[in-house]
N, C-alpha and C positions, 0 to 999 in steps of 0.2 A: 332926314329920312326922305326918300323919293316918294312922290305922290302915289305911284303904283303900289309901293309897299304899304303906304298908309291906307289906301283903299282896300288892299288885301287883308290887312289886319282888322279893319273895320268890319268887312264882310264876314270874317271868321268869327268875330265876337258876336255879330248878329245871329249867325247860325247856331252858335252854342247857347246864346242867351235868349232863345225863343220864348222862354217862359217869364220874361221880365214883366213885373206888374201884378202877378198873381200871388197875393199874400195868402199863403197856405195856412197861416194861423186862423184864418176865418173859417177853415174847413176841418179843423182838428176833430177827429172822431166822427166825421161826417162825410157825405158824398160831395165830390167835386162836380160842378156842372160840366156837361160833355164838352162844350167848346173850350173851356179852360183846362179840362183834363188833357185834351189833345195838345194844347199849347205847352202844358207842364211836362208831360212825358216825352213829347217830341221824338228825338232821335234815340232815346233810351228804350222805348217800347219795342218788344220783340215780335210785333205783328203789324200789319197794315193798320193805320190809325182809324180806318172805318170800323174796325172791330169794336172801338169804344162807343159806337152808336148803339150797341146792343148790350153792353155790360157796364156796370158801374165801377168808378174809381173812388176809393175811400182813403182819407188820410188816417193811417193807423196810429202814428206816433211821430214825434219829432224831438230833436235835441239841438240846442244851440251851443256851439263850441267856442272856445277862445278865438277872438279875431272876427267874430260875427258869422262864421260859417254855420249853416244849419244842415243837419242830416234829417231827412224826412222819409218815413216808411209808408208805402201805399199797398193796399189790397186792390187787386183787379179781379172782378168777377166773383167776389165772395158772396154776393146776394143773388147769384144766377146759377142755373144748372147748365148753361151753354158751354162753359169752359171750367177746367179745374182752376181753383183759386191761385192766382199768381201774386207773389210778393216782390215788390221793388224797393230799392233804396236809392235816394238821390241826394246830392249835396247842392246847396245854394249859397250865394254870397249874401251880403247884408241887403242888397237891393232885389233879392229873389230872382237873380239870374242863375240859371242852371249851370253847374260846374261839371258834374260827373254823375254816373249812376249805373245800375245794373239790375237785372232780374235776380233776386236772391234764391228763388226756388218756386216750385209750384206743387200743389197738393198731389201726392202720389209719386213724386219724382224719385223717392228712395227705392222704388221698384227697379230702378236702373242698376242697382248693385246686386240684385238677386242672382243667385247661381242655380244651376239645375240640381235638383235634389232627388234622392231615391223616393220611391213610393212610401207614403206614410209620414213624410217630413213636409213641413210647411213654413212659410214666411209671413209675418205680419209687419205692417209699417204703421207708424203713428201719423195721423192725418195732419197734425199741426207742425209748423216749422218755427220753433222758438228762435228769436233773435235777441241780441243784446249788444250794448256798447260798454266796454270796460277800458277806461283810459283812452288810448288812441286806436283801439282794435274793435272792429265790428265782427261779431261772431254769429254763425248760424248753425244750429244743431239738428241733425236728423237721427232718428232712432228706429231701429228695426229689431225684430225678434224671430229666431228660428225655434221651432218646437217639433214634437212628434206625437202622432196618435197611435203609435205601435204599442200594443199591450205588452207590458213587461219591460218596456224601455222608458228611460227618462232622459230627455234632452232639451235643454233650454239655453239658448245663446242670445244675449242682448248686445247689439252692436251700436256704436255711435259714430256718426260721420260729422266732423266739425270743420266747417269752412270758415276761413278768416280773411278779413280785409283790413289792411292798415289805412287809417284815415290820415292823410297827409295834411300838414298845416294849411295849405292852400285849398283844401277841399277835395282833392282827387283821391281815388281809392287804388290801393295796390293789393292785388289778389295774392294770397299766400297759399302754400300747399295744403290740401285737405288732409286732415289727420283722422285715422280710423282706429278705433279700439273696441275690444269686446270682452265680455265676461261670460263664461260658460259653466253650466252645471250638467253633468251627465252621469249615468249609471244604470244598473239594473234595478227594477222595482221588485224587491223581495222582502216582504215584511218579516220573514223569519230570520233573515241574515243579520238584521240590525245595522247594515252598512249604510252610511250616508252618501248621497251623491257627491262626486268630486267636483269642486268648484275652484275656478281660478281664471286669471287673465289669459286670453288666447289671441292668436293673430287674427282670427275672425274669418268668416266665410263671406266673401264679397267679390264682385267683379271689378278687377282693376280697370278694365275698359269702361265699365259703367261709371267709375269715379272720374275718369278722363272726360266722359260725356257730360257729367254734371259740371265739372270745372269749365269746360268749353262753353256751355250754355249760360253760365253765370259770370262771365268775365266783364269787367267794367268797360264802359264806352271809351275811356281814356287809354285802355290797353290796346294799342294798335295791333291789328292782326298780322302775325308773321305767316304769310300765305304758304310758304314752303313747309313750315311746321304744321300748319293747319291741314295741308294736303297729305302729309304723312299720317295724321290721325284719320283722315278720310280713307286712306288706303287700308288702314287697320280694320275699318268697318266694311270695306269692300271684301276683305278676306273673311270677316265674320259672316257676312251675308252668304258668301259662297260655301263656307263650312256648315252653315245651318240651313241650307236649302231644303234638306229632307226633314227638318224638324217642323212641328206644328207652329202655326202663326202665333200661338200663345206662349211659345217657349221664351225663356229670358233672352236668348240671343236675338231672336227675331223681333221681340219688343224693342230691344235696344237699337236694332237697325232702323226701325220705324222712328224711334225717338231721335236718332242721329239725323235722319232725313229731315225731320221737322225743324230741329234746332240749329243744324248747320246751315240750312236755308235761311232761317230767321237771322242768324248771326251774320251771314254773308250779306243779306239785303240791308241790314242795319249799317253795313260798311260797303254799300253797293258799288260806288265808283271804282275803288281799287279791286274789289272782289270780282265783279263781273268782267272787268277789263282783263284781269289776270287769267280767268278761265278761258276767255276768247283767244288769248295769246298762247295758251298752253294746252290747246285741244289735243287729245290723245295722251296727255300726261296728267291731266287733272282728274280728281276723284269725286267731283261734286255734281256734275250735270245730271247723272242718273238719279242721284238722291233728290236733286231739285225737281226732276221730272215727277217723281212720286209725290212730293209735297205740293207742287202747283196743280197737279191733276186731282188730288184729293181736295185741295183748296179749302181745308177746314177752317183756316184762319185768314182767308182772303190772300193767300200767298200769290196766286195768279194775278189778282188785281194789283198787288203791291209791285210785282215784277214788271207787269205791263206798263205801269205808271212811271217806272224808273228808266226803262230801256231808252225811250226817246230822248232823254236828257243826258245820256252818256256822252262824255266829251270826245272819246276816241271813236272816230267814224267807223273804222273797221270792226271794233268791238260792238258798236251799236248795230251794224248790219248783221254781224254774226248772231246776236241775240234776237234780232227781228226774224231771222231765218229759223232759229231754234224754236221760237214761239210758234211759228207757222207749222213746223214739224210736230209740235205738241197739239196741234189743232186749236191753238189760242190766238 
């Protein structure tokens, strides 16, 4: 093997294995010190690492698998009111070198599948995000319920969104399609009729675009971004933003547009070199820069700081200059 290839392989391993030496068994069910939390989460974290200066990272659980691979679950921000609690899963080899990982969810993300409802109907979501590993599959379950407060009507639909990841023997995760199921009871409330509510499995009320948003935000680091497909999803949210322009900011559609702005920016910056270079080369065709503008100007999770730190290190000179100009236009 040529020396250049050896050096490249070595550098790649160092980039992936930034968390080497942090034995997470020492922190099981406890808080990880900030400097070690930054080293552990590294490239998997969906915000600028400076966010970890103000929120705690806890090791929630871990499982050791055949071959020495360990799967570790983390809570981020569970003891803070600054952010919604985020749940991450990561895999490590026997030397505690990071292999792969992703954000599995965040408190309240089930709201992304909410649809617009008539007056008198409401949606409730469960605050917890239960997770489990069965054989070689990691599963995450989200539950929501629709009901009604209309007198004389009974409506109760309980839906489940189940996200799955195949744990490969070498420790990487493969994201599988989300499955949605629902059970509904409905009918008229009339004590004199003696009729029971009708109950059965139904297709369920949920936003298909909301499911796509959740799948996007929770893909593993090892799943290389298909930027053309990612851009197609971005255009769907451009269309959604335009169609919901006259709706209140609290409408399900506008909430999802805001969520897409936040998480598409985060996912892009987690894959910064190809993502930012692609945008610069596809100006006029890309669907992200306007969403990124919203995210960095709000800067709720230090998105502006994250982007400004990355731009000077972009390898493509023209892309670097394009983003420097873009930042100036944003007043950053």
